[in-house]
N, C-alpha and C positions, 0 to 999 in steps of 0.2 A: 919421154911416154909419160903418159897422162892417166893414174887408175880411178876409177869410180868405186870407192871401197864402201861404200852401204847406199841403197836403198830403200825408203820403207815408207808404205801408207797402209792403213786401218782394210784387211779384206775382208773382213768380215760380211757381211748380207746387210745393205744398205734400208732401213726404214724405209716403208712405204711412203712416208710423208715427205722424205727432202734429208740430206745431210750434208755436211761441213766435213770434210777431211784433208787432214796437212799432207802434201808431199814432200818429203825428207831426202835430201840425199847429200853425201859426203862423200870429198874425193881429195886428191893431190892435187895441191894450186893449179888452175891455169886450165882444167880439163874443161870442153867442150860437150853439150848437149845437146840434142833435142828431142820434146817432148809433147805427146799426143794421144790424147785419151777420147780413145770414138765405141759408141755404144751399139749394141746388138740390133736394134731396130733402124741403123745405118744414119745414125748421128755425130756429129763431130764438135767436142770441147771450143767453143771462142774463151781463148783467155784474158780478152779485153773486156766481153761482155761477160764474161760466167755463165754463158747458156751455151745450151745443144741446141747447133742450127744442122738441118739437113745437105747442104750445099759447105762445101769446102774452099776457101781462102786462104790467105797466109795468117790472120791472125787464129788457127785453128792451130797452126804450130809454133811452141815457144823454144826460141833457141835462146840457152843459155851460158853462157859462160862463168865457172866457179872462183871467181878472180882469189877464193878466201878459203876454200876448198872447204864451203858449206851453202845450202841451198834450202830455203825452205817455200813453196808454196800452198796457201788453200784453195783446195778443188770444191765447188759448189754444185753437188748433184741433186737433181731436181727429184720433187715428187713422181712419183713412177712406182709401178710394181712387175715381177720379172722379166726385169730388163736386166742386163748384162752390159756391164762396162769392161773396159781393155784399158790398160793405163800402159803407154809403151815410150819407150826411154833407149834413146839410142846413140851411137856417138859421131857429133857433128862430120859427115864425109870433110875427106881427108885433111883432119887433125890426129896425132897420136893417141888422143882417149881411148880407153880401153874399157870394158865393159866384161865383167865374164861372161861368158855364152853367145859374145858378143851384141844382143840385141835383150833389154827387160821388156818385159812382159807379164801384169800382174791382172787378173782377171779378177772383179767385184762384183758382185747377184744383188739382187733386193728382193727386198720379202714384199710377199703382197697383204696388203690388211684381211684380216679376219673379218668373218661374216657369221653371224647370231642369228637364225631362223626361230621367231618364236610364232608355230601353227597350230588352229585346235583341230585334233584328231578324234574323230567319230569311230565306231563301233560300227556303223552303216550309213553310207554317206545319201545313199537313196531316199533319209529321211529329212535331208536340206533342201532346201533349193538349191545348191549350189556345194561346190567340192573343191577346197576346202572351203567348210561353212562358216566362217569370215576371213578376211582375205590375210594371208603371212602376214607379219611386221618383225624388218630386218633391222640391226644397226652392224654398224661397220666401227674397226678399231683397229689400231697397228699390235700386231702380238708381240711387238719387246718395247710397247712401252704402257707406261700405270696410267690409265682412260679411264675416268668414271662417267656414265649415260647415265639417262635417265631413259628409260623406253615407255610409252606410253600404248596397249594395248587395248583394244574396244572392236567393237564393231556386234550385229546384233545377230543373231541366230532364228532365221527362220524356217518354219515345218513344212513340207515339201508338199504340194499341190495334186499329189496322183492318189488315186481311191485305196491303193492297199499301205501308202507311210504319210497319210494326212491326219493322224488322230490325237495330233498336239505333241508338246515338248513341255513338259515336268520339270520347276524347276526343284530342288532333292538340297538346295542350301545358300543361304545366303551373299556366299563368299568365295575366294579362291584359297588353298592353303598350298604352301612349297610341296608340299607332297602329290599336288594335281599336276605337276609338271615333270616331265621326265627326257631323255636324250636318247636316240637310239643312234648306231653303227652296227655295220658290217665288219666282218673278216672272212679271210678265206684260211680254211685248215690247209698249213703246210704239209705238217706230217703225223700222224697217232704214234707215239711211240711204242704204244701195248702194241701196235699192228692196227693195217686199214678195217677199221670197222669194229674194233673189236671195245670192248668196254675201258675205257680209263679214266682216270681221272686230271690227266695230263695233258695237253694236247700244244703241237709247234704252230706259231704264226710269222708273217712273214714279216706283218706292221704290229708295235704296240699304243700307235696313234689313237690317242682318243680313250683307252681302253682304261682303268683305275679297276682296283679291289674293291668287292662288294657289286658290283655291275650286274644281273642278273643275264642269264642265258635263257635268250626267249625262244627260239628254235639252233638247233644246233645244223640242220642240213635244210632249203627252201622252209617248208613251214612245219617242217617235224619237230614239236617240243620234247625237250627232255623233263624229267622229274622236275616234278614242279620244286621251285624256291631252288633250284641249281642258281648257285655266282661264283664269281672268282674270287677265289680265299687266297695268294698267290700269284705273282709275277714277276717273274725270273729273265730281267732286262737283258742280261749278257746273253742267254740262252734265247729268248722269244717264247718262252713256255707258261700257259697260263695253268694254272692249279685250281681244279674247280673242290665243291665239296660234295657233290654227288658223282659215281664215274657216267660216262657217254658214250657210248659206239663211235665215235668221231672217225667220219671217211675224210680219206684225203682228199685234198681240192673243193669239197663243201663247201657251202657260203654258212654262215653261222650271226647269228644277229642279236644281236646284245643289248639291252635297257639299263639305262641310270635311271632308277627311282627319286622322284623328290629331287631342289634345286642343290641340295648340298652335295648329294651322288654325282649330279649331271653338271656341276662345278669340279668338282675334281677330276671329272672325265676328260674335260676338256679345257682347262686351266683358268679357265676366269669365273672370278667370285659373282655369283648372281643371286639376288635377295628379293625378296616379294615386299613390294610395299603395299600401300591404303588399296583396297580395291571392293570391288560391289556388281554385285547378280543383280539383275532388274528385272525383272517379268514383262511381260507387256500389259498393260493397261486397258486392252482392247480387249472389249467381250464376244465373244465366239457367240455367235447365235444362225439359226435351220427353222424351219419352218415345219412345222408339220404334215404331210402328206395325204393323210389318210385318216379320221378321224377312228379315236378305238376305244375300247370300251371293256374297262376291267383288264388289264392287260400290261404284261412285262413288256411287252415289244409293243416299239411307235415307229410306224413309219415315217420319214423327215427327207424333205428333198436334197440333202445333202450331210457328210457327215466330218468334213472337215474343220479340224482343230479340235475336235470333240474328240475326249479319251474317257477310259471308264475306272473304277474304280473307286474308293471312299474320299482319295487326293479332290474328287471333281463335286460339284454341285451345281444343282440341275436348276432351275428357274425359270416361272413362266407357266406353268399348265395349268 
């Protein structure tokens, strides 16, 4: 009888970009085994081409005789996300090789790339010609690797043309700051330790993903806001409990909305370091014009053909009267 004494391959999730992993087998001298690797999308590893194929041939099965009691093979896993792989090792039929449990099966998962989306959020989408006001910008990367990327965000904000919302856009600053960015996420109330709908500074949640100390509780249910300035003060990871600086009447099962205001706070929440580079906000150089509809004399009201792009206040200069 020839025993398989040890089988090892790194079983942590694979990077979405793909990886090579070493399969090591230790046994009594003369043990004979068969190795197969299959994926959850019904593909089979070809030990000759080192690629996965949709059809099964003799090359998708590797027969090994451990003449020295040791075997090592490098397995090439391709770029993929959310795919599971199964390493299957069995004794060769009609031999005296023994594997504890009869057959060895090791599942290996794969990690999907993480996506960060930069979007322009407006107080009123009706005041712009599109929603979002400019096209979202996205970037992707592996959550298990250190990757540096430069993301360029550009676009033109155009004022709506409707009568009610076409009074122009006013640029109040020449550049963005890190505080102009925020990250927003939601999480359900699993339970309120003080009792359903009872004011409490703590709440238990089902998942702590993307939550960090310092995040603002924007809504504690639906669009119901808590006391202004309510933030996460502490996080108990073991018990999945959030502690706030203000008491809130948390209701079981309701959805809370959190904001991480500023790039530093957002980076802490999502686990990615984001820095703001050089930027500039440029106003349109096109002049807004209209035509007087009816002549007036010594009046503060001037009838015009159209008011699109014309705002009021001291920030606006009028010429050509």
